[in-house]
MIBA-48011 format. One record per residue (C-alpha): residue number from 1; y, x, z. Coordinates in steps of 0.001 Angstrom, whole numbers. Example, Ala and Ser with C-alpha at 12.3 -4.5 7.8 and 13.67 -1.06 7.14 Angstrom:
! MIBA-48011
1:-4500:12300:7800
2:-1060:13670:7140
END
This chain:
! MIBA-48011
1:21916:-6924:-21408
2:24950:-9174:-20846
3:26118:-8155:-17359
4:28303:-11292:-17130
5:25120:-13384:-16989
6:23503:-11246:-14300
7:24054:-13697:-11464
8:23076:-12618:-7936
9:19837:-14110:-6609
10:19038:-14347:-2910
11:15486:-14866:-1706
12:14859:-15784:1925
13:11488:-14780:3360
14:10756:-17051:6333
15:7677:-16756:8541
16:6467:-17454:12058
17:4573:-14146:11785
18:5305:-10851:9999
19:6145:-12332:6617
20:4391:-9662:4585
21:2642:-12045:2180
22:5864:-13758:1118
23:7652:-10416:1004
24:4984:-8974:-1299
25:5153:-11999:-3577
26:8938:-11781:-3708
27:8793:-8100:-4625
28:6137:-8766:-7254
29:8411:-11336:-8908
30:11438:-9022:-8582
31:9590:-6240:-10382
32:9729:-8335:-13558
33:13540:-8228:-13445
34:14433:-4558:-12878
35:18064:-5013:-13933
36:18675:-8258:-12048
37:20795:-8426:-8893
38:18158:-9734:-6462
39:18180:-9404:-2678
40:15363:-10185:-250
41:16315:-11377:3238
42:13530:-11291:5838
43:13320:-13727:8766
44:10035:-13076:10604
45:8666:-14457:13879
46:10461:-17810:13666
47:9322:-19949:16582
48:11992:-22580:17197
49:13351:-25443:15106
50:16990:-24522:15828
51:16448:-20977:14572
52:14763:-22258:11427
53:17565:-24751:10710
54:20236:-22043:11109
55:18416:-19879:8535
56:18047:-22777:6107
57:21757:-23565:6490
58:22551:-20013:5372
59:20123:-20394:2489
60:21921:-23558:1404
61:25324:-21812:1565
62:24052:-18968:-627
63:22006:-21168:-2962
64:19042:-18990:-1971
65:15389:-19428:-2819
66:13156:-19849:243
67:9596:-18510:388
68:7865:-19355:3642
69:4538:-18825:5368
70:5026:-21107:8350
71:1710:-21985:9987
72:3150:-24481:12470
73:2930:-28031:11112
74:6153:-28952:12903
75:8160:-26073:11440
76:6645:-26630:7994
77:7755:-30267:8121
78:11266:-29258:9218
79:11538:-26762:6355
80:10207:-29239:3812
81:12527:-32058:4856
82:15639:-29881:5188
83:15108:-28128:1847
84:14409:-31412:88
85:17529:-33027:1554
86:19789:-30097:669
87:18147:-29342:-2682
88:17035:-25840:-1675
89:14336:-24276:-3851
90:11512:-23831:-1334
91:7915:-22633:-1762
92:5311:-23177:966
93:2803:-20380:337
94:189:-21216:2981
95:-106:-24962:3584
96:-1666:-25981:221
97:-4352:-23309:596
98:-5022:-24190:4241
99:-5330:-27890:3391
100:-7771:-27192:561
101:-9949:-24935:2741
102:-9933:-27615:5452
103:-10934:-30243:2890
104:-13787:-28167:1488
105:-15093:-26741:4754
106:-14584:-29708:7028
107:-13201:-27302:9653
108:-9846:-27777:11367
109:-7401:-24843:10980
110:-6290:-22954:14083
111:-2611:-23260:13097
112:-1992:-20051:15000
113:911:-17850:13829
114:-20:-14191:13413
115:-3770:-14859:13563
116:-4306:-12261:10842
117:-2780:-9548:13001
118:-4592:-10004:16283
119:-5645:-6730:17872
120:-9343:-7165:17245
121:-11945:-4489:16515
122:-10796:-4275:12900
123:-7293:-3408:14070
124:-8557:-614:16300
125:-10823:635:13495
126:-7707:1014:11385
127:-5925:2960:14108
128:-8928:5279:14437
129:-9022:5757:10653
130:-5327:6696:10583
131:-5818:9176:13423
132:-8781:10630:11539
133:-6713:11060:8358
134:-3988:12877:10286
135:-6476:15109:12087
136:-8294:16146:8917
137:-5323:16328:6552
138:-4967:19451:4381
139:-8414:20789:5295
140:-7453:21513:8922
141:-11045:21218:10117
142:-13906:21194:7562
143:-16162:19527:10138
144:-14292:16334:9308
145:-15965:16305:5888
146:-19276:15496:7566
147:-17832:12401:9281
148:-15536:11132:6527
149:-16127:8040:4397
150:-14125:9652:1592
151:-13164:13266:850
152:-10217:13928:-1446
153:-9884:17254:-3251
154:-6989:18471:-5353
155:-4427:21152:-5993
156:-922:20764:-4599
157:993:17691:-5853
158:-1974:15473:-6682
159:-1146:12847:-3992
160:-3894:13802:-1523
161:-2021:13042:1698
162:-331:9741:731
163:-3614:8534:-761
164:-5447:9542:2432
165:-3032:7501:4541
166:-3219:4503:2232
167:-7022:4492:2359
168:-6885:4951:6138
169:-4868:1748:6305
170:-7817:107:4576
171:-9979:1347:7476
172:-11607:4282:5680
173:-11974:7651:7361
174:-10522:10124:4874
175:-10370:13925:4902
176:-8687:15964:2206
177:-8771:19586:1085
178:-6083:21426:-908
179:-7604:23595:-3620
180:-6311:27120:-4253
181:-8210:29589:-6494
182:-7946:32328:-3855
183:-9212:30151:-1010
184:-12770:29851:281
185:-14515:26510:-247
186:-15882:25404:3157
187:-19651:25308:3439
188:-19436:21765:4863
189:-18254:20469:1502
190:-21577:21357:-100
191:-23414:19447:2635
192:-21695:16160:1768
193:-23065:13515:-584
194:-20993:14003:-3788
195:-20693:10212:-4023
196:-18201:10461:-1154
197:-16067:13087:-2901
198:-13130:12404:-5208
199:-11494:15122:-7265
200:-7831:14447:-8025
201:-6078:16004:-10984
202:-2780:15647:-12814
203:-1011:16637:-16006
204:184:20270:-16092
205:3751:19372:-17104
206:3939:16668:-14456
207:2819:19050:-11694
208:5273:21661:-12951
209:8127:19132:-12812
210:7199:17866:-9331
211:6885:21388:-7931
212:10224:22424:-9401
213:11886:19379:-7850
214:10303:20252:-4519
215:11768:23759:-4661
216:15188:22349:-5494
217:14963:19971:-2517
218:14436:23034:-310
219:17517:24668:-1816
220:15393:27273:-3604
221:15110:28508:-7180
222:12852:26071:-9090
223:11280:28953:-11024
224:8747:30334:-8545
225:5071:31352:-8713
226:4337:27947:-7132
227:5828:26119:-10137
228:4784:28621:-12805
229:2866:26878:-15604
230:313:29658:-16029
231:-392:29521:-12298
232:-764:25732:-12385
233:-3102:25961:-15370
234:-5300:28404:-13448
235:-5350:26043:-10449
236:-6340:23114:-12664
237:-9152:25113:-14259
238:-10392:26152:-10813
239:-10362:22564:-9514
240:-12027:21125:-12623
241:-14795:23744:-12433
242:-15376:22803:-8794
243:-15498:19085:-9592
244:-18101:19756:-12267
245:-20245:21784:-9866
246:-20007:19048:-7230
247:-20666:16251:-9693
248:-18003:14108:-8041
249:-15731:11338:-9280
250:-12586:12729:-10964
251:-9336:10757:-11232
252:-6192:11772:-13085
253:-3304:10416:-10996
254:-580:11118:-13563
255:209:7517:-14500
256:-1384:5763:-11556
257:137:4347:-8397
258:-1419:5106:-5013
259:-2677:1505:-4897
260:-4356:1759:-8287
261:-6022:5073:-7462
262:-7279:3668:-4155
263:-8711:604:-5911
264:-10590:2824:-8378
265:-12026:4881:-5506
266:-13163:1857:-3492
267:-14667:185:-6561
268:-16327:3240:-8131
269:-17761:4623:-4888
270:-18957:1078:-4078
271:-17437:1213:-627
272:-17440:-1909:1497
273:-13922:-3155:2122
274:-13706:-3140:5875
275:-12198:-6544:6523
276:-8801:-5434:5216
277:-7913:-5573:1551
278:-4417:-4187:1796
279:-1983:-3244:4525
280:628:-5691:3232
281:-1638:-8746:3181
282:198:-10309:6138
283:936:-13982:6626
END
């Protein structure tokens, strides 16, 4: 790539709420230009016209792109007029959709900033799900299996805990159990509907590499029984045998992101999405 043509790009994320939707869109676009010099600048919770104008003035000085999710009609008009006058590239992410829904439904919009994030029952369900995931992480109490919406099984380094927390943020109660050939499988696991159980696995070489890196991060020799390939192979055989006996869904996480794995789980287990599709779907 010609580095002389790699001009810096500034993207301003402006919102009268959290700004997560615009931020996610900006990051999605950035991901298509991994070598580009792109910077996101977040300006959430904008309430006043003066504050908005000061941000747009900076955007004009830096020739920045502006992505906004302003719900207020007044602030939206200010942004539109200022950006048009000063030739600032500006994208209004919410207003066209709101207008179309209003047109089709015949219902007036609330025009209330942060409406998506009100502390309603769904919000408190999410908090309870997160607390549940923490309480029943790493098989701390097998009784949690009987209450969980989803149970994740897997040997060390198969993304059980981060996946548990991600699913908890989607309002699912998740418990997970680390699998070790020498350990006893809790009786409660056999009492659970296998349709709620997900067996996670990974490539032997990938697990070996991750475990070695973990040892190095602790300042230890990477060549330990924990990272030994023969040991890992035995763990994988043990876990795969268990998954077969349970008859549960099995997912290889080697080339999958947490988001992708979660989507497969929700779709395959036919779980109802509990009012939240993703933690970052903020306006």
